[in-house]
Short mmCIF file of the C-alpha atoms (twelve columns), coordinates in Angstrom:
data_MODEL
# 
_entry.id   MODEL 
# 
loop_
_atom_site.group_PDB 
_atom_site.id 
_atom_site.type_symbol 
_atom_site.label_atom_id 
_atom_site.label_alt_id 
_atom_site.label_comp_id 
_atom_site.label_asym_id 
_atom_site.label_seq_id 
_atom_site.Cartn_x 
_atom_site.Cartn_y 
_atom_site.Cartn_z 
_atom_site.pdbx_PDB_model_num 
ATOM 1  C CA . MET A 1  -11.495 22.140  1.940  1 
ATOM 2  C CA . THR A 2  -11.931 21.476  5.631  1 
ATOM 3  C CA . LEU A 3  -12.806 18.248  7.420  1 
ATOM 4  C CA . TYR A 4  -16.175 19.765  8.336  1 
ATOM 5  C CA . GLN A 5  -16.914 20.652  4.695  1 
ATOM 6  C CA . PHE A 6  -15.954 17.149  3.539  1 
ATOM 7  C CA . ASN A 7  -18.187 15.504  6.154  1 
ATOM 8  C CA . ASN A 8  -21.160 17.579  4.977  1 
ATOM 9  C CA . LEU A 9  -20.877 16.290  1.395  1 
ATOM 10 C CA . ASP A 10 -22.941 13.368  0.155  1 
ATOM 11 C CA . GLU A 11 -21.097 10.185  -0.846 1 
ATOM 12 C CA . MET A 12 -20.793 11.099  -4.541 1 
ATOM 13 C CA . GLU A 13 -19.424 14.543  -3.668 1 
ATOM 14 C CA . GLN A 14 -16.956 12.949  -1.250 1 
ATOM 15 C CA . LEU A 15 -15.741 10.663  -4.038 1 
ATOM 16 C CA . GLU A 16 -15.283 13.687  -6.304 1 
ATOM 17 C CA . ALA A 17 -13.389 15.551  -3.575 1 
ATOM 18 C CA . ILE A 18 -11.042 12.585  -3.114 1 
ATOM 19 C CA . TRP A 19 -10.570 12.226  -6.877 1 
ATOM 20 C CA . ASP A 20 -9.950  15.962  -7.429 1 
ATOM 21 C CA . ASN A 21 -8.041  16.901  -4.258 1 
ATOM 22 C CA . GLY A 22 -6.878  13.751  -2.523 1 
ATOM 23 C CA . VAL A 23 -3.376  12.354  -2.526 1 
ATOM 24 C CA . GLN A 24 -3.089  8.651   -1.734 1 
ATOM 25 C CA . VAL A 25 -0.426  8.325   0.933  1 
ATOM 26 C CA . ALA A 26 -0.708  4.690   2.015  1 
ATOM 27 C CA . GLU A 27 -2.453  1.365   1.616  1 
ATOM 28 C CA . ARG A 28 -2.926  -1.599  3.908  1 
ATOM 29 C CA . GLU A 29 -5.071  -4.689  4.180  1 
ATOM 30 C CA . ASP A 30 -6.270  -7.278  6.638  1 
ATOM 31 C CA . ASP A 31 -7.943  -10.651 6.107  1 
ATOM 32 C CA . VAL A 32 -11.227 -9.132  4.931  1 
ATOM 33 C CA . ASN A 33 -10.667 -5.529  3.840  1 
ATOM 34 C CA . ARG A 34 -8.307  -3.310  1.872  1 
ATOM 35 C CA . TYR A 35 -7.798  0.262   3.093  1 
ATOM 36 C CA . LYS A 36 -6.516  3.324   1.244  1 
ATOM 37 C CA . LEU A 37 -5.480  6.484   3.050  1 
ATOM 38 C CA . TYR A 38 -5.833  9.830   1.284  1 
ATOM 39 C CA . GLN A 39 -4.762  13.274  2.423  1 
ATOM 40 C CA . ILE A 40 -6.894  16.275  1.515  1 
ATOM 41 C CA . ASP A 41 -5.469  19.553  2.768  1 
ATOM 42 C CA . ALA A 42 -5.128  19.198  6.565  1 
ATOM 43 C CA . PHE A 43 -7.150  15.991  7.069  1 
ATOM 44 C CA . TYR A 44 -7.210  12.334  6.023  1 
ATOM 45 C CA . VAL A 45 -9.830  10.037  4.534  1 
ATOM 46 C CA . GLU A 46 -9.649  6.275   4.918  1 
ATOM 47 C CA . GLU A 47 -11.500 4.274   2.285  1 
ATOM 48 C CA . GLU A 48 -12.412 0.697   3.214  1 
ATOM 49 C CA . TRP A 49 -13.075 -1.944  0.542  1 
ATOM 50 C CA . HIS A 50 -14.256 -5.512  1.021  1 
ATOM 51 C CA . LYS A 51 -11.651 -7.639  -0.773 1 
ATOM 52 C CA . GLU A 52 -13.841 -10.567 -1.786 1 
ATOM 53 C CA . TYR A 53 -16.959 -8.651  -2.865 1 
ATOM 54 C CA . LYS A 54 -15.041 -5.622  -4.202 1 
ATOM 55 C CA . VAL A 55 -17.432 -3.105  -2.670 1 
ATOM 56 C CA . ARG A 56 -16.709 0.076   -0.748 1 
ATOM 57 C CA . ARG A 57 -17.767 -0.387  2.835  1 
ATOM 58 C CA . ALA A 58 -16.963 2.962   4.419  1 
ATOM 59 C CA . PHE A 59 -15.246 6.313   4.391  1 
ATOM 60 C CA . ARG A 60 -13.691 7.570   7.628  1 
ATOM 61 C CA . SER A 61 -12.370 11.097  7.760  1 
ATOM 62 C CA . PHE A 62 -10.238 12.429  10.574 1 
ATOM 63 C CA . ALA A 63 -7.919  15.253  11.535 1 
ATOM 64 C CA . SER A 64 -4.226  14.956  10.853 1 
ATOM 65 C CA . THR A 65 -3.631  15.028  14.614 1 
ATOM 66 C CA . ASN A 66 -5.523  11.759  15.220 1 
ATOM 67 C CA . ALA A 67 -2.562  9.473   15.906 1 
ATOM 68 C CA . GLU A 68 -4.793  6.474   16.655 1 
ATOM 69 C CA . MET A 69 -6.255  6.489   13.126 1 
ATOM 70 C CA . LEU A 70 -2.859  7.120   11.501 1 
ATOM 71 C CA . GLU A 71 -0.985  4.455   13.491 1 
ATOM 72 C CA . PRO A 72 -1.788  1.486   11.170 1 
ATOM 73 C CA . TYR A 73 -0.215  3.396   8.260  1 
ATOM 74 C CA . LEU A 74 2.906   4.866   9.831  1 
ATOM 75 C CA . ASP A 75 5.249   2.108   8.697  1 
ATOM 76 C CA . LYS A 76 3.856   2.353   5.135  1 
ATOM 77 C CA . ILE A 77 4.128   6.105   4.564  1 
ATOM 78 C CA . ASN A 78 7.206   7.109   2.601  1 
ATOM 79 C CA . LEU A 79 8.400   10.514  3.809  1 
ATOM 80 C CA . GLY A 80 11.082  10.678  1.141  1 
ATOM 81 C CA . PHE A 81 14.099  10.697  3.455  1 
# 
């Protein structure tokens, strides 16, 4: 699956794609939200959840070369070394 294909799916199909093909690589949180980072093939999907209300607020998908989006997770990703 490509980033373009993922972005053209509706929300339910995106959830299925994450469930079937995604690998959770990191998690983080701030005062309000919890974030999970998934890798699907050559791109990433960030899932944002509101901690208090326990509702999904957003999906953000981006290319693996987007260092700005990956930066908050870099110290949490275990590369197995």
